[in-house]
C-alpha positions as CSV (number, residue, x, y, z in Angstrom):
1,X,-5.8,-1.3,-3.9
2,X,-6.4,-0.1,-7.5
3,X,-4.0,2.8,-6.9
4,X,-1.3,0.3,-5.9
5,X,-1.5,-1.7,-9.1
6,X,-4.0,-4.5,-8.5
7,X,-6.6,-4.9,-11.2
8,X,-10.2,-4.2,-10.4
9,X,-11.2,-7.9,-10.3
10,X,-8.3,-9.0,-8.0
11,X,-8.9,-6.0,-5.7
12,X,-12.6,-6.8,-5.4
13,X,-11.9,-10.6,-4.8
14,X,-9.4,-9.7,-2.0
15,X,-11.8,-7.4,-0.3
16,X,-14.7,-10.0,-0.1
17,X,-12.5,-13.2,0.4
18,X,-13.8,-13.7,3.9
19,X,-10.5,-13.8,5.5
20,X,-9.3,-11.4,8.1
21,X,-6.6,-8.8,8.0
22,X,-3.8,-10.9,9.4
23,X,-4.3,-13.5,6.7
24,X,-4.7,-10.9,4.0
25,X,-1.5,-9.2,5.3
26,X,0.6,-12.0,4.0
27,X,-1.3,-12.9,0.9
28,X,0.2,-12.5,-2.6
29,X,-2.1,-9.9,-3.6
30,X,-1.2,-7.7,-0.6
31,X,2.5,-8.2,-1.2
32,X,2.2,-7.5,-4.9
33,X,0.4,-4.2,-4.0
34,X,2.4,-3.2,-1.0
35,X,5.7,-4.8,-1.1
36,X,8.1,-4.7,2.0
37,X,10.2,-2.0,0.2
38,X,7.1,0.3,0.3
39,X,7.1,0.2,4.1
40,X,10.9,0.5,4.4
41,X,10.7,3.7,2.3
42,X,8.2,5.1,4.8
43,X,10.7,4.6,7.5
44,X,8.9,1.7,9.2
45,X,10.7,-1.2,11.0
46,X,10.1,-4.7,10.0
47,X,9.2,-6.8,12.8
48,X,10.2,-9.9,11.0
49,X,13.6,-8.6,10.1
50,X,14.1,-7.4,13.8
51,X,13.0,-10.7,15.2
52,X,15.4,-12.6,12.8
53,X,18.2,-10.2,13.8
54,X,17.7,-10.8,17.4
55,X,17.6,-14.6,16.9
56,X,20.9,-14.4,15.1
57,X,22.5,-12.3,17.8
58,X,21.8,-14.7,20.6
C-alpha cells in the first residue's frame, strides 16, 4: 500500500486490523489508496454502478 500513497504506519495498521478483506475493501484507507477511478482506468466494471443502473431501469 505504500506504493499507492499510504504512509507506513497507516499501511501497517490496515494490514493487521483483524478485519477481513470484505470490510477492508470499503474502508477509508483502501479507498484513499485505490480510488474507484483507478479500477475504471483498468477497464473494470463497477458492480455497484451496474446494480444501481439496473435498479433505475426497472
